[in-house]
LOPANU-125914 format. One record per residue (C-alpha): residue number from 1; residue in one letter; z, y, x. Coordinates in nm, 4 decimals, padded with zeros to 6 digits. Each point is the difference from the previous one (the first is absolute). Layout:
+-----+------+----------+----------+----------+
:  nr : rest :       up :    north :     east :
+-----+------+----------+----------+----------+
: NUM :    a :        Z :        Y :        X :
...
+-----+------+----------+----------+----------+
//
This chain:
+-----+------+----------+----------+----------+
:  nr : rest :       up :    north :     east :
+-----+------+----------+----------+----------+
:   1 :    m :  04.3250 :  01.1386 :  02.6419 :
:   2 :    i : -00.2989 : -00.0390 :  00.1942 :
:   3 :    q :  00.0218 : -00.1160 :  00.3486 :
:   4 :    s : -00.2336 :  00.1075 :  00.2636 :
:   5 :    s : -00.0045 : -00.3392 :  00.1154 :
:   6 :    r : -00.2245 : -00.1180 : -00.2823 :
:   7 :    l : -00.2778 :  00.2902 :  00.0253 :
:   8 :    s : -00.2785 :  00.0342 :  00.2344 :
:   9 :    i : -00.3462 :  00.2537 :  00.0475 :
:  10 :    n : -00.2896 : -00.1802 :  00.1137 :
:  11 :    a : -00.2203 :  00.2701 :  00.0884 :
:  12 :    i : -00.3664 : -00.0102 :  00.1492 :
:  13 :    g :  00.0085 :  00.1882 :  00.3754 :
:  14 :    k :  00.2125 :  00.1178 :  00.2134 :
:  15 :    i :  00.1998 :  00.4060 : -00.0031 :
:  16 :    k : -00.1702 :  00.1628 :  00.2125 :
:  17 :    k :  00.1757 :  00.3055 : -00.0430 :
:  18 :    n :  00.3754 :  00.0677 :  00.1537 :
:  19 :    w :  00.1110 :  00.2190 : -00.2301 :
:  20 :    i : -00.0409 : -00.2429 : -00.2686 :
:  21 :    r :  00.1090 : -00.3171 :  00.2230 :
:  22 :    e :  00.3020 :  00.1795 :  00.0513 :
:  23 :    g :  00.0841 :  00.0741 : -00.3618 :
:  24 :    i : -00.0552 : -00.3617 : -00.0503 :
:  25 :    n :  00.2901 : -00.1004 :  00.2640 :
:  26 :    q :  00.2404 :  00.2181 : -00.0977 :
:  27 :    y : -00.0319 : -00.1371 : -00.3930 :
:  28 :    k : -00.0365 : -00.3771 :  00.2166 :
:  29 :    k :  00.3327 :  00.0937 :  00.1657 :
:  30 :    r :  00.1706 : -00.0037 : -00.3456 :
:  31 :    m : -00.2012 : -00.2964 : -00.1105 :
:  32 :    p :  00.0139 : -00.2046 :  00.3441 :
:  33 :    d : -00.0502 : -00.3104 : -00.2760 :
:  34 :    l : -00.3626 :  00.1691 : -00.1442 :
:  35 :    i : -00.2778 : -00.2141 :  00.1485 :
:  36 :    i : -00.3188 :  00.2067 :  00.0692 :
:  37 :    n : -00.3157 : -00.1980 :  00.1173 :
:  38 :    e : -00.2867 :  00.1335 :  00.1092 :
:  39 :    h : -00.3647 : -00.1625 : -00.0768 :
:  40 :    k : -00.3067 :  00.0436 :  00.0709 :
:  41 :    v : -00.1190 : -00.1709 : -00.3201 :
:  42 :    f :  00.1702 : -00.1239 : -00.2561 :
:  43 :    n :  00.0784 : -00.3833 : -00.0987 :
:  44 :    i :  00.1521 : -00.0655 : -00.3293 :
:  45 :    n :  00.0182 : -00.3589 :  00.0368 :
:  46 :    n :  00.2854 :  00.1125 :  00.3072 :
:  47 :    i :  00.2378 :  00.1612 : -00.2675 :
:  48 :    p :  00.1904 : -00.2945 : -00.2113 :
:  49 :    v : -00.1060 : -00.0559 : -00.3093 :
:  50 :    n :  00.3503 :  00.0541 : -00.1709 :
:  51 :    n :  00.0142 :  00.3665 :  00.1640 :
:  52 :    i : -00.1130 :  00.3660 : -00.1764 :
:  53 :    i : -00.2808 :  00.1125 :  00.1118 :
:  54 :    i :  00.0048 :  00.3591 : -00.0727 :
:  55 :    c : -00.3113 :  00.1895 :  00.1263 :
:  56 :    l : -00.0403 :  00.4132 :  00.0910 :
:  57 :    t : -00.2967 :  00.1503 : -00.1833 :
:  58 :    e : -00.1241 :  00.2787 : -00.1622 :
:  59 :    e : -00.0766 : -00.1603 : -00.3629 :
:  60 :    g :  00.3441 : -00.1506 :  00.0452 :
:  61 :    k :  00.3298 :  00.0862 : -00.2725 :
:  62 :    s :  00.2004 :  00.3040 :  00.1622 :
:  63 :    f :  00.3944 : -00.0452 : -00.0615 :
:  64 :    s :  00.2882 :  00.2359 :  00.0446 :
:  65 :    s :  00.2377 : -00.1390 :  00.2258 :
:  66 :    i :  00.2385 : -00.0910 : -00.2036 :
:  67 :    e : -00.2493 : -00.1919 : -00.1666 :
:  68 :    l : -00.1582 : -00.1617 :  00.2757 :
:  69 :    t :  00.3889 : -00.1064 :  00.0863 :
:  70 :    s : -00.0101 : -00.1405 : -00.3612 :
:  71 :    l : -00.2976 : -00.2083 :  00.0206 :
:  72 :    l :  00.1192 : -00.1479 :  00.3528 :
:  73 :    l :  00.2807 : -00.0695 : -00.1000 :
:  74 :    k : -00.1487 : -00.2365 : -00.2836 :
:  75 :    f : -00.1844 : -00.2058 :  00.2720 :
:  76 :    n :  00.3862 : -00.1791 :  00.0320 :
:  77 :    n :  00.0305 : -00.0444 :  00.3821 :
:  78 :    k : -00.3540 : -00.1410 :  00.0645 :
:  79 :    k : -00.2181 :  00.1495 :  00.2871 :
:  80 :    i : -00.1618 :  00.3025 : -00.0249 :
:  81 :    n : -00.3347 :  00.1084 :  00.2099 :
:  82 :    f : -00.1494 :  00.2933 : -00.0310 :
:  83 :    l : -00.3663 :  00.0644 :  00.1050 :
:  84 :    i : -00.1265 :  00.2983 :  00.1665 :
:  85 :    g : -00.3790 : -00.0121 :  00.0588 :
:  86 :    g : -00.2222 :  00.2019 :  00.2936 :
:  87 :    s : -00.2128 :  00.2888 : -00.0637 :
:  88 :    d : -00.2226 : -00.2015 : -00.2487 :
:  89 :    g :  00.3055 : -00.1041 : -00.2209 :
:  90 :    v :  00.1072 : -00.3929 : -00.1209 :
:  91 :    p : -00.2917 : -00.2479 : -00.0612 :
:  92 :    t : -00.0528 : -00.0549 : -00.3907 :
:  93 :    d :  00.0789 : -00.3951 :  00.0047 :
:  94 :    i :  00.3646 :  00.1225 :  00.2150 :
:  95 :    k :  00.0362 :  00.2442 : -00.2945 :
:  96 :    e : -00.0817 : -00.2430 : -00.3030 :
:  97 :    k :  00.2564 : -00.2426 :  00.1858 :
:  98 :    s :  00.2336 :  00.2312 :  00.0139 :
:  99 :    h :  00.3831 :  00.0569 : -00.2505 :
: 100 :    l : -00.0802 :  00.3510 : -00.0193 :
: 101 :    l : -00.1668 :  00.2767 :  00.1142 :
: 102 :    l :  00.1777 :  00.2892 :  00.0905 :
: 103 :    s : -00.1418 :  00.3548 :  00.0763 :
: 104 :    l :  00.2659 :  00.2494 :  00.2228 :
: 105 :    s : -00.1957 :  00.2751 : -00.1784 :
: 106 :    p : -00.3117 :  00.1308 : -00.1859 :
: 107 :    l : -00.0436 :  00.1999 :  00.3659 :
: 108 :    t : -00.1682 : -00.2225 :  00.2780 :
: 109 :    f :  00.1777 : -00.0620 :  00.2935 :
: 110 :    p : -00.1082 : -00.1242 :  00.3635 :
: 111 :    h :  00.0946 : -00.3059 :  00.0108 :
: 112 :    e :  00.2572 :  00.0548 :  00.2427 :
: 113 :    l :  00.1951 :  00.2307 : -00.1614 :
: 114 :    a : -00.0651 : -00.2311 : -00.3097 :
: 115 :    r :  00.2697 : -00.2339 :  00.2243 :
: 116 :    l :  00.1973 :  00.2477 :  00.1056 :
: 117 :    i :  00.0790 :  00.1258 : -00.3476 :
: 118 :    l :  00.0058 : -00.3356 : -00.1496 :
: 119 :    i :  00.2917 : -00.1181 :  00.2836 :
: 120 :    e :  00.1592 :  00.3267 : -00.1161 :
: 121 :    q : -00.0235 : -00.0980 : -00.3699 :
: 122 :    i :  00.1282 : -00.3711 :  00.0788 :
: 123 :    y :  00.2951 :  00.1535 :  00.2161 :
: 124 :    r :  00.0760 :  00.2191 : -00.3755 :
: 125 :    v : -00.0652 : -00.3640 : -00.2407 :
: 126 :    i :  00.2997 : -00.1207 :  00.2352 :
: 127 :    s :  00.2141 :  00.2660 : -00.0113 :
: 128 :    i : -00.0049 :  00.0056 : -00.3819 :
: 129 :    s :  00.0338 : -00.3321 : -00.0451 :
: 130 :    n :  00.2530 :  00.0726 :  00.2533 :
: 131 :    n :  00.1859 :  00.3150 : -00.1806 :
: 132 :    s : -00.0171 :  00.1798 :  00.3239 :
: 133 :    p : -00.0018 :  00.3598 : -00.0811 :
: 134 :    y : -00.3490 :  00.0769 :  00.2335 :
: 135 :    h : -00.1657 : -00.0574 : -00.3645 :
: 136 :    r :  00.0848 :  00.3464 : -00.2083 :
: 137 :    a : -00.1156 : -00.0557 : -00.3462 :
+-----+------+----------+----------+----------+
//
């Protein structure tokens, strides 16, 4: 089972669009233990060595929701940090230190919208791992 307390979203910049902030807050109410940090720049040294780092990037691997659930379950209760860059993406040196490069879609999304899509997918993954009816396969 995947628990939101093991997951965090670390993103560059603040959410400026109210409708995106409202969407994120709706999912945050369902997962109050999920940590969302906003940064000006990433400092990968602040992430503990035994944590899993997953960078969202356009050249990353795409997964179905069920495949992503299976992958996250394999991390055996380790903390998982999702990184979302700003308009310039995630720096190359951080991508190289990541355990996984993840693409949400072959389409390009603004970084604020990517955050909303990611939090929905995190909710979906948790629901799938808990056999909740939210995800209909």
